[in-house]
Every structure is written in structure tokens, then in C-alpha cells.
N, C-alpha and C positions, 0 to 999 in steps of 0.2 A: 411491415412484416409483423405477424403476431407472435406472441410469446408462447412457446411450447415447452412445457416442463413435465418430466416424468418423475415419479417418486421412488426413492430407495432409502427408506428411513434408517437413520443411525440411532443406536440406543444412547449415544453419548451427548447428553444435554442436561441442563439444569432446570428444575422446576421451583416455584410455580411459573405460570405465564407472566410475561411483562406486558405493560401497556404500550401502545403505539408510540407515545411521546417519549418513552425511554430510548428509542432507537435514534441515535444521533449521528452514527458513523457507518460507513461501509469500508471494510478492510479487504483489500485484494491480495491474494497469495498465488504462488505457484506451488505445485505439489512437491517438486524436487525429487521425483521418483521416475525411473525409466519406464515402468509399466503402468499404464492407465488403470488396468484392472486391479493391480496391487495397491494403487493409491486409493481407489474406491473401497477396497476391502479393508484397508487400514483405517479409513475414516469411519467405517461401520463396525470396527472390532472393539468390543466392550473392554478388552484388556488394554487398549492403547490410550484411552482417555483423550482422544482428539477427534474433532469433527469440524464441520462447517455447515452453513445453511445451504449453499449451492456448490455444485461441481460442474465445470464446463469441460466436456470431452474434446478430443482432437477434432472431431467432426462437427463440433458446435452444439451438440446435444447438451441440454441443461438438465441436471438431476437435482431435485430437492432432497437434501439429506436430513435437515432439521427445519421444522416450520418456523417462520420468522419470529413468532412471539415467544419462542423458547430460546434460552441462552445456549449457543453452541460453543465449543471449546477450541477456538482457533487462534486467539490472540496471545494467550499465555501471559507472561509477565510483561506488561506494556504500559506506556505512558504517552499522553498527548495533551497539551495544554494543561488544564487542571484535572484531567481524568486519569485514573489509574485502573489497571486491569480492564481493558476495553471490551472484554467479552460481554459484559452486562449491558453495554450501550451500543453494540454494533451488530451488523450483519456481515458474516464472513463468506467470501467467494473464493473457492479454490479453482485454479485453471491448470489443466494438465500441461506440464512442462518439466523436462528432466532436471532443470536448474543448473546452477553453477558447478555442482559436483559431478554432473553427468552429461557433459557436452550441451550446455545451455543453448537453446535455440530460439528463433523468432516464434512468436505466437501466431497461430494460423489465422487466415482471413475469416474462416468460419467461426473460430472461437471469439474473435473480436466483434464480429457482427452480432453474435448471440449476447456477448457481454454488454454491448451498447443497448440492446433492447431491454435486458434485465436491469441495467442501471437506470435507464429512463423510467422504468416501471417503479422501482424501489424509491428513487428520488422523489417522484411525484406522490407516491403513497404515504411516505413517512416524512415528507417536507424536509429533506436533508440538504443542508448547505453544501455547495460544491467544494468548499474548503475542507469538508469532512469526508471526502472521498480519498482514502489513504492506502498506502502500501504497507505490508507487514514490516518492512525495514524502517518505515517512518516512525512506527510506534515501539519498535524493539531494535534500535540500530546496533546495539552491541551483540545481538544474537542472530539477526536475520538479514538476508540480502534480497528477499523476494518482494515483489515480482521482478525486480532487477532492472538493469539499464536497457534491456531490449523491450521493455514494456512501453507501449506507445501513449504515454501520458499526454503529449501535445495533441495527438489525434483525438483523444477523448475530450480534451479541452475545446478543440475546434467544434465538437458536437455538443458543447455545453454540458459535459458530463464529468468535468474535473476542472482544476485551475491550472494555469500556466502564466508565465510572465509575458509582457507585451513588448519586449526588446527585440531588436533585429539581430539575428544570428551573426551576420557579417560584422557588425560593430562589436558584438560581444567577444567574438573570437580574437580580436586584437588585444583584448585584455587577459587572455588565457595565459596562465603560468607567470603572470606578473605578481610577485609576492606582496602580501600585505605587511604594513608595519604593525608594531605591537598594538597600538591604539585601534587601528582598523580591524585587527584580528579579534580583539575583545568586542568591538561593536558588531562584527559579523556574527559571533557566537550569540550575542544578545538578540540580534535579528532572528536567528534561527529559533531561539527560545520563544520569541514573540509569535513566530509563525506556528509553533506548536512543539518543536523538537525539545525534549527535556534532558536535563543533566542527570546522569546516573551517579548517585551520591557516592557509591563505593569506589568510583574511578577518579583518577586525578585529572587535572585540566587537559593535559595533552592527549590522554586516551579519549576523554569525552569529545574533544575537538576532532580527533580522527574519526570516531564512529559517527557522530552526527553530521560531519561534513560529507562523509561517504554516502550516508543515507540521502542527504540533500542533493548530492551530485547524481546519484542513481535516479532521482526523481526529476531534477530540473536542469542538470548539465551532464547528459548521458554519454557524451563523446569522450569524456575523460573522468574516470572515477579513481582518484588517487588519495583522497582524504586530506589533501593539502588546500587550505583556503587560498584563493587568489582573487584578483580584481574582478574577473568574470563572475565568480560566485558571489562576490560582495555586491556587485551591481544587480544581479538577479534577486538577491535577498531584499535589497532596498525596494526594487520594483514590485515585488510580491506584497510587501507591506503597504505600499501605496494603493494597490488595487482593491 
């Protein structure tokens, strides 16, 4: 299936152009708005200071809002590994979905088909490591929930478009809700830091633990997002570091 993209350029981007090698990440978002047209209008509204490179409509149509080599304003205050403010090193993809505040729903088959084609193209063009295909909540866990626990990360991983763990769901579920001891909890948080999740300096340990654990669960343990580390999460974190 060929990539079909229409243009609807947003004025919200930074200059000058960046070089291809600066693009290290792809960040996936949902719009969090009920109306698709309102979401596109907002991303193209000069007074809103927000944009993304691509927008995927409910019907799967892809719109290019900002050319790849310009910096779009989609990530905001963000951290991953040793990177801060990921706008300058990423491509942002917005997918129409009302989000958690507006009856969050499953992403459509057409949206996901288009996303896979787009990701495959971008990964190849910019030589992006699959570990650097991220959700907005990964890089801003204290602020964001998107694309959320209904986003099919495992399906993307099966198509070699993202990462996932290699553990069996049946064996993992047996470890769900089994609490960690203090040492395990500290090791778990360290594991998340090694994966890429960063500590927010202004927050205390317990708040940091809650936010980054929730972000991790929305990504890798989607059946239960409660912000409480357990043995299931611990096993997944160890497996991801091995792969």
C-alpha cells in the first residue's frame, strides 16, 4: 500500500531547518478533542503555539502539517534518556481520538493501517531505532496520557515498528498485583530510568514513581494502569532491558 499524504501546512514551527541526522525520535499523540476539524484547526492556529508533523484522520487520511525538517511544537516540556525538550529531535504524529477526557475510544483500523505505512517510511528514511518510537506520555508522564492504553503498541511491535517485551501474557498475569518489596521497587524505578523514563526533579519519589509507572503501564501493561509497581511490571522492565 502506497503512502498518500495531503498538505495543510501549519504556521507553528521553528526555523531554521534541521538536518536529517537530528531526527532521532517519533512521538505518537492523540488529539484529545471530540471534533476532528477542530483538532486540525487548533494545530494550524497561530495563536495556539501547537502543531505536529502529521495528522491521521478517522478515515485514515494523512495530512502533513509541518515538513519533517522543521521543528513542530508537539512534545512541549519533555524528557527521554539524556534528551530534553524532544521537539528538536523528533517527528510528531497526531491521531484523531477524543482521548480520556472525552470518551476515549479504540483507534480505527484505517488509522492504524495508515500509521504503519507512515512509520515504516519515516523509520527507514531517518534510520530511527525502534526503541525511539514513543508515546507522548512516555516523555511527559506527569502531564500526558496519550496515546493511552488503547493504543496497540504490541501490534506495532509485531510489524517491527516499535518495541515490546518477549514474555508470555499468561505467565505475566500470575504476577499481577503482587507487590514489590522496597529494594525491588527501587530497582524497578532504576530500570525505568535505564529504559528512558526520567525523574521529574520538582516531584518527590512517590509522585515520580506513580507518574512514570503509569506511563510504563500504558505502554507495556495496558490491562491495568494504576501507578502501582508490581511483580508483573518488574518482570517486563527486566525483559525490556535484556532485549
